[in-house]
C-alpha atoms as an extended CHARMM CRD file, in Angstrom:
* protein
*
        69  EXT
         1         1  UNK       CA             97.6180000000       80.0070000000       81.0560000000  PROA      1               0.0000000000
         2         2  UNK       CA            101.1730000000       79.9250000000       80.6080000000  PROA      2               0.0000000000
         3         3  UNK       CA            103.8490000000       80.5370000000       82.9370000000  PROA      3               0.0000000000
         4         4  UNK       CA            104.4610000000       84.1200000000       81.8440000000  PROA      4               0.0000000000
         5         5  UNK       CA            100.6700000000       85.2160000000       82.4460000000  PROA      5               0.0000000000
         6         6  UNK       CA            100.7300000000       83.4650000000       85.7360000000  PROA      6               0.0000000000
         7         7  UNK       CA            103.7810000000       85.6100000000       86.8520000000  PROA      7               0.0000000000
         8         8  UNK       CA            102.3970000000       88.8000000000       85.2200000000  PROA      8               0.0000000000
         9         9  UNK       CA             99.2210000000       88.1800000000       87.2640000000  PROA      9               0.0000000000
        10        10  UNK       CA            101.1000000000       87.5340000000       90.3540000000  PROA      10              0.0000000000
        11        11  UNK       CA            103.0850000000       90.7310000000       89.9760000000  PROA      11              0.0000000000
        12        12  UNK       CA             99.7050000000       92.8780000000       89.3010000000  PROA      12              0.0000000000
        13        13  UNK       CA             98.3870000000       91.3550000000       92.5810000000  PROA      13              0.0000000000
        14        14  UNK       CA            101.7820000000       92.1310000000       94.6630000000  PROA      14              0.0000000000
        15        15  UNK       CA            101.7200000000       95.7550000000       93.0440000000  PROA      15              0.0000000000
        16        16  UNK       CA             98.0730000000       96.4910000000       93.8330000000  PROA      16              0.0000000000
        17        17  UNK       CA             98.7380000000       95.2290000000       97.4640000000  PROA      17              0.0000000000
        18        18  UNK       CA            101.7030000000       97.4190000000       97.5930000000  PROA      18              0.0000000000
        19        19  UNK       CA             99.5320000000      100.6330000000       96.4560000000  PROA      19              0.0000000000
        20        20  UNK       CA             96.7920000000       99.9500000000       98.6260000000  PROA      20              0.0000000000
        21        21  UNK       CA             99.3050000000       99.5910000000      101.6930000000  PROA      21              0.0000000000
        22        22  UNK       CA            100.7330000000      102.8460000000      100.8250000000  PROA      22              0.0000000000
        23        23  UNK       CA             97.4230000000      104.3210000000      100.8540000000  PROA      23              0.0000000000
        24        24  UNK       CA             96.2330000000      102.7930000000      104.3600000000  PROA      24              0.0000000000
        25        25  UNK       CA             99.6090000000      103.7820000000      105.7490000000  PROA      25              0.0000000000
        26        26  UNK       CA             99.2860000000      107.3920000000      104.5910000000  PROA      26              0.0000000000
        27        27  UNK       CA             95.9170000000      107.6370000000      105.7270000000  PROA      27              0.0000000000
        28        28  UNK       CA             97.2860000000      106.3220000000      109.4340000000  PROA      28              0.0000000000
        29        29  UNK       CA            100.1470000000      108.7620000000      109.2050000000  PROA      29              0.0000000000
        30        30  UNK       CA             97.6100000000      111.5230000000      108.4550000000  PROA      30              0.0000000000
        31        31  UNK       CA             95.4790000000      110.7010000000      111.5140000000  PROA      31              0.0000000000
        32        32  UNK       CA             98.5490000000      110.1890000000      113.7810000000  PROA      32              0.0000000000
        33        33  UNK       CA             97.7160000000      106.4510000000      114.4490000000  PROA      33              0.0000000000
        34        34  UNK       CA             99.4420000000      103.1990000000      113.8930000000  PROA      34              0.0000000000
        35        35  UNK       CA             96.6340000000      100.9400000000      113.5350000000  PROA      35              0.0000000000
        36        36  UNK       CA             93.0420000000      101.1590000000      111.4600000000  PROA      36              0.0000000000
        37        37  UNK       CA             91.4110000000       99.6830000000      114.9490000000  PROA      37              0.0000000000
        38        38  UNK       CA             92.1060000000      102.7130000000      116.6880000000  PROA      38              0.0000000000
        39        39  UNK       CA             90.0840000000      104.7550000000      114.1470000000  PROA      39              0.0000000000
        40        40  UNK       CA             86.5630000000      105.5460000000      114.6490000000  PROA      40              0.0000000000
        41        41  UNK       CA             85.6810000000      104.6380000000      111.1440000000  PROA      41              0.0000000000
        42        42  UNK       CA             87.5440000000      101.2240000000      110.8080000000  PROA      42              0.0000000000
        43        43  UNK       CA             84.6860000000       99.1980000000      109.5930000000  PROA      43              0.0000000000
        44        44  UNK       CA             83.2410000000      101.7520000000      107.2840000000  PROA      44              0.0000000000
        45        45  UNK       CA             86.5900000000      102.8520000000      105.9340000000  PROA      45              0.0000000000
        46        46  UNK       CA             86.7430000000      102.3790000000      102.0340000000  PROA      46              0.0000000000
        47        47  UNK       CA             90.7960000000      102.4920000000      102.0700000000  PROA      47              0.0000000000
        48        48  UNK       CA             90.8990000000       99.5100000000      104.5190000000  PROA      48              0.0000000000
        49        49  UNK       CA             88.3430000000       97.6250000000      102.5800000000  PROA      49              0.0000000000
        50        50  UNK       CA             90.4650000000       98.0630000000       99.4880000000  PROA      50              0.0000000000
        51        51  UNK       CA             93.5350000000       97.1720000000      101.3760000000  PROA      51              0.0000000000
        52        52  UNK       CA             91.8490000000       93.8810000000      102.9100000000  PROA      52              0.0000000000
        53        53  UNK       CA             90.5520000000       92.9830000000       99.4770000000  PROA      53              0.0000000000
        54        54  UNK       CA             93.9820000000       93.5310000000       98.1650000000  PROA      54              0.0000000000
        55        55  UNK       CA             95.6050000000       91.1820000000      100.8600000000  PROA      55              0.0000000000
        56        56  UNK       CA             93.0490000000       88.5930000000       99.9430000000  PROA      56              0.0000000000
        57        57  UNK       CA             93.4230000000       88.9110000000       96.3070000000  PROA      57              0.0000000000
        58        58  UNK       CA             97.1960000000       88.5260000000       96.6120000000  PROA      58              0.0000000000
        59        59  UNK       CA             97.0360000000       85.4530000000       98.8470000000  PROA      59              0.0000000000
        60        60  UNK       CA             94.5390000000       83.7490000000       96.5990000000  PROA      60              0.0000000000
        61        61  UNK       CA             95.9660000000       84.9230000000       93.3110000000  PROA      61              0.0000000000
        62        62  UNK       CA             92.4230000000       85.5780000000       92.1370000000  PROA      62              0.0000000000
        63        63  UNK       CA             91.4920000000       81.8940000000       92.5650000000  PROA      63              0.0000000000
        64        64  UNK       CA             89.1830000000       82.2370000000       95.7570000000  PROA      64              0.0000000000
        65        65  UNK       CA             85.6310000000       82.8910000000       96.2490000000  PROA      65              0.0000000000
        66        66  UNK       CA             84.0890000000       85.6230000000       97.9940000000  PROA      66              0.0000000000
        67        67  UNK       CA             85.2600000000       87.2320000000      101.1060000000  PROA      67              0.0000000000
        68        68  UNK       CA             83.0310000000       88.8800000000      103.8000000000  PROA      68              0.0000000000
        69        69  UNK       CA             84.5550000000       91.0980000000      106.6010000000  PROA      69              0.0000000000
């Protein structure tokens, strides 16, 4: 993989993380809360799961194994 592809992939992970972060923050604003842990759907929430996955992917740049939460 060349450097340009690596940079493009890193940009994609950053973009995904930003998008998932915005979705999560919008949900928190809608529910008038400042943390997912206040919400009664914390562990079933698909928005939160996608956000956590995007954080992990951003940190590992797609090189890590599975991630359980």
